[in-house]
N, C-alpha and C positions, 0 to 999 in steps of 0.2 A: 313960517318955515325957516329951517336952518340956512345960514349963509355959507357955512363951511363945515364939512365933515371930514374927520381924520379916520383913515382905515387902518385898524390895528391888526393887519394881517398881510399876507403875501400871495404870490401866485395867481391862479385863475380866479379865485374868489375876490381878491383885491381888485383885479381888472373888472370883474362883473359889477362890483359896487361902484367903482369909479364911473363906469358907463351909465349906471342908474342915476348917479348924482348929476352927470352931464345932461341927461334927459329931463331932469327936474330944474336945471339952471343953478345947481348948487356947486360951489367950488370944492375941490377935493385935496386932501393932504395924504401923501404916501409916507409911511415910515418904512425904513429898510435897514437891514444889517449890511456890513461892508461887503459880504459875499453876494448880496443881492443888488449891488449898486447898478448893475446893468439890466435889471429885471424890467419886464414890460410895464408892470404897475407903477414903477418909479418914473418911467418915461411918459406915461399917459396922464399922471396926476397933475393938477395945477401947481401944486407945491410938493416938496419932498424934504425929508429930514432923516439923517442917519441916527440910529439909536444904539449902535454897538456892534460888537463882533458877531460872527456867525452863529455859534450855539444859541439855541432858543432862549435859554435862561439868561443870556446876556443881552438879548434883543427883544424878540417878540413876546417873551414872557416877563420882561422887566416892566412892571406896572409903573414905577415912578418915572422912568425915562419916557414912557408913552404919554403919561399924564402931563409931564413937563413939556413934551413936544406939542401937545394939544394947546397948552396954555401959551407957549411961545408963538405958535402959529395962529392963535386966536380962533380956534375951532369951536363951534357951538356944540358939536356932538361927536361921538366916537362909534363907529360900526366895527364890531369885533369879528365879523365873518363867522367861520366855524373853526373848531380846534383852538389852540393857544388859550386866550383868556375869555373865550366866548361864553363859557358857563362858570366863570369865576365870580362869585358874589362879592368878594373883597375888592376886586377891580371895579365892579359896578358901583359899589359904595364910594370908592375913591373918586370915581367920575362925578358922582352926585356931590360929594364934599367940596369938589373944586368947581362947581357950577357948570359941569359938562354933562350933557344928556348921553346916557348909555343906550344905544339902540338895541334894546332887548327887554326882557321882563324885569320886574322889580327884584332887587337882590334877595329879599326875604323869600320870594317865590323860587328863585334859583336854589337857595338853600333847601327849601322844603322838598322840591322835586329832584334836586341833584343827589340827595342822599337816598339811595335806592330802597333801603329798608323802610325809611320814613314815607317815601312815595307809595310803596306797597300798602302800608297801613292806611294812608290817606285814601287811596282808591278803594280798599276794602270797606272802609266806613262810608264811602260815597255810594257803594253798591255796584262798582265796576268789577267785572269778573277778573280775578287775579289767580295766577298759578298757586296751588296749595303750597304753603311754606311757613317759615317763621314770621311771627308778628313783631318780635322784639329783636334788637341787635344781638349778634352772637360774637363773643370775644375769645372763647377758648374751645379747644377740640372736644373736651369732655361734654360740654353743654351742647356742642354741635352734634355729637354722636347721639345724645339723648333725643334731640329734636328730629334727627334724621330717622331714627327708629319709629317715631310717630308718623312722620311724613311718608316713609316707605322708600326704599332704594329702587333705582338709582336716584341720586340727588345732585343738584348743581350748587356748588359753593361759590358765592359771589361777593365781591367787594362792594360795600355800601356806597363808596365814593367812586366806583369804577366806571369804566367806559372803554370803548375800543378793544374789547376782549381781554383787557388786563385784569388780573385778580379773579380769574374764573377757572374752576376745575370741577371735573365730574368725579364723583365717588360712587362706584357701583355696588359696594358692599361695606360693611363695618370695618373689615380688615384693612382696607386701603383708605378709609376716611381720614385718619389722623395725618397721614403723609400728604394727601391732597389738600387738606385744610391748611396745613403748615405752609405748603407751597403758595397757595392762593393768598394767605394772609401776609406772607413776606413780600410777595409781589405787590400787593395793595399798599403796604407800608412804604415801599420804595417808590412806587409810581405816584401815590396820592397823599403820602404822609398820614395815612389813616388805616388802622388795622381792624376796623369794624367790619364784620361780615354778616351775611344773611344766607339762608339756605332755602331752596325751593325744589319741588319735584322736577326731575329732569325728564323733559319730554323729548323722546328720540326723534331726530330729524324732522322737526316741525317746519312749517312755512313761516317766514318772517314778513308780516304785513303791518304797515304803519299808516296813520292818518295825519295829514297835514292840517293844522288849524291856524287861524289868524284871529287875534282878539284885539279890540281897541280899548281905550281908557273910558269909554262910555258904557262898557258892559256888554258890547256886542261880540259874540263868538261865532265864527263860521268855519265849518269843516269843508275842506276842498278835496275830499276823496282820498283814496288809498294809493300806496305804492307797494309793490311786492319787491322785497329786498332779499329773497331767499338765496340767491346765488352769491355766496361769500366764502372766503377762505380765512381761517383763524379769526372768525367773527368780524372780518373786514369785508365790506360789501364790494362786489365787482360789477354787478349788473342790477339795475332797478327798472321797473316798468309799471305802467298804470294804464288800464285797470289791472288788478291782480287776477290771474287765471285760477287762483286757489279758492276763491270764495264766491258765493252766489249773492243775488240781490238782497235777500233777507239778512244775511250776515253783514253785507256791506252797509245796509241801512243802520243796523244795530251798532256796528263799530263806529260809524260816524256820530251816532247819538251819544254813545259813551265817551267819545273823544271830546265832544262839546261839554258834556257833564263834568268830565275831569278838569277841563280848563276853567269852567265856572266855579267848581268847588274850591280851587286854590286862588281864585281871583287873578287869573293869568292875563297878561297883555303881550302883544307883539306875536312873532312867529314861533310856533312850537310844533312838536311832533309827538303823538301818542303811538308808541310801538306795541304791537301785539305779536304773540306767537299763536299759530293755528295748528292744532293737532291733526293727525291723519284722519280722525273721525269728524273733523270740521269744528271742534270746539275752539274758541279763541279766548285768550287771556291777556290782560294787561301785563306788559313787560317792564316798560320804563317810559319816562317822558324826557325828550331832548329839548332843552330850553334855549334853542338857537335856531338859526336857519341851517339846513343840512346840505351836504354835498349834492344830493339828488333832487334839490328843489326844482330844477329845470324840467323834470319829468311832469310834475304837477302843473307848471306854467304852460307847458305845451298842450295839455288836454283841457285846461280850464281857461286859457287865454288871459291869464293874469300875469302881473309882474310882482313877485313876492318881495323883492328887495325894495322897490319903490313903495310898496305897501308898508314894509317895516319902517321906512323913514317917515312916511306920513303919520303912522300911528304913534311913533316916538315923539313927533312934533305936536301931538295932541289932537290930530284930526280923526274923525270917525272913519271906519272902513269904507272904501269906495264901492263895495258890493255887499249884497245881502245873501242869505243862504239860498234863496230861490233863484239868484242870478248864476249860481254855480251849477252848470250843466256840462259835465265832462263829455268831450267829443273825441272819438277815434281812440287810437292807442299810441303810447309813447314808450320808448325804450332808451335807456342810457347805458353806455359802456364806459367804464373808467379806464383810461389809458395811462399805464404806469411805465416809468423808465426802469425796467427790471428784466431779469432773465428767467422765464418760467422753467427752462430746462435745468437750471442750477438752483432749484428750490426758491425761485423768485428773488434771487439776489439783486439788490439795487444796482442800477447801471448809470451813474452820473457821468457827465462829460459834455463835450462840445457838440451842439447841434449844427451839423454842417449844412444840412438841407432839410426843408420841411415843406410838405404840401398838405393842405387841409381840405377835406371834402366839403362840398357846398351843394346848394340846390333846394328845391321846394321841400320843406319839412325836415331839413337837416341843419343842426346847430352844433357848433363846436365852441366850448368854453375852454380857453387855454391862455397861458402866459408865454407860450413858446414862440420863437422866431429864429430864423437862420442866423447863426453867429452867437446865439445865447449859450452860455455854459451852465448846465444843470448842476447845482451844488450838491454835495454829499450830505450836508447837515440836516436836510429837511425831508419831508414825506416824498415818496417816489411818484406820486400822481402828477402827471404833466398835462393832462387834457381830459375832457369829457365829451364824448360824441353822443348827441341826443337826436333821435329821429321821431317823427310823428307821421302817422298814416291812418287811413280809415279803419283798419282792423289789425289784429295782432300778426297775422300771416304777412300782411303787406309791410308792417313795421319791421319784421324780421328780415324780409328781403331788402328793405331799404338800408337796414343796419349792415347787412353783408356788403352791400355796394359801397357804403361809406367807409367801412373798415378796409375794404379792398383798395379804395382810392387813397386813403391816408398814407403818406410816406414820411418817415423820420429817419434820416441818415446821420450817423455819428454816435448814437447810443442804441442799446438794445431796448425793445419795448415788448409789451404783451399783446400787440395788435394781432398776431397770428393766433395766439391762444384764445382771444376773444372771438375771432372769426370761427375757430373750431367749435366754440360753444354755440354759436349761432347756427351751426349745422348739426348739432347733436340732437338725436331723436327725442331724448327725454326732455330737453329744454324746449324744443319746437312743439312738443305736445303739451307744454305748460305743466309739467310734472316735476320740475326741479325743486328739491327741498334744500334745507341748510347743509345736508351732507353730500350734496351733488358734486361739488368740486373735489372733495376728498376721494369719492368713488371714481371720478374722472381721472384723477392723477394716478391712483393706484392701478387703474386698468391700462 
């Protein structure tokens, strides 16, 4: 087992990883930007090292500085968390070249599944249902138009290297295709340094359902059930829950089976997520694979009684999974609300600043993952998510009631948050009936 793990991240996920390391008797190293000097993860870690100025490109995205920090601190492994360098194969290779274990999948697998068009083709060949679309990369609008005519409008234009909703545009007819393609391609080139695109049929307001998998180096792959992530804005998730109210047991069983097949097909190891979209008729299609731990992993932990961060570290150290497929018996219902420092009434404008006072909800079946404390100044350079409230109850109705109580109890003074907005969702009839699709938030805002 590792003696020391460096966490190449910040905020609540860095805190989460540090706590997992403590539970395993592993020393932790926090890297931080100057703007994050007073962050909770810096205070909790056994050791800490500054890696640069605030902007991510100078700190949390600076591979060489992070590698050098790990070498100087004599860390055996690096956990990338989510975002930043978590799905960067170059970084994973640099870790390996310097004798440091990257806590995640093999860099070749990251490449294979990180390129969305390549991942689609791999899943097609494996027999996993995929949204109808292009099989080869698309580089120019004319070829895209020709392919779209075959697929049938409306189509979704997507960046092959995309993620987080970047490089995505809908074209509803041939007349607007060229404009939308140009926008998506330019955004992809700016965000990912790659203008490779692919095109697929656009499914109107689907449900977004994903399967958590965990795989070890001995060839064992286990599916840990699904999460429904349909409540999102601009392709950014706001609420996640498990089990999904959108699928039945037959679909659930098939989605888990296909997720295991997908992971085995590419020789996957560590934590990963197979994402599907589910149409209004109940058809489901492979969307993409996330080759990292996800923000919403706590929802799965609550219903399965597992610790996915500890499992990631064990697997990276060469140990077999601590559970088998038959051990995974989801119980009850879990819901997560992402709490952001933002102003919903002003188009969700970020609201950084000094946290003057904070009170976090607690109690049976209530968990809060956060890096907040009174006196902490939320920087403007990073993502606005400041906390995740996760609740677990015997059934969905009870979980909704518990989440309402938790949201009502949480207090943050000094910055604006989306707490009231999330509470409003928990009282919305469409959400409460389990009928919210990916267009739900837009309809809610417009009304």
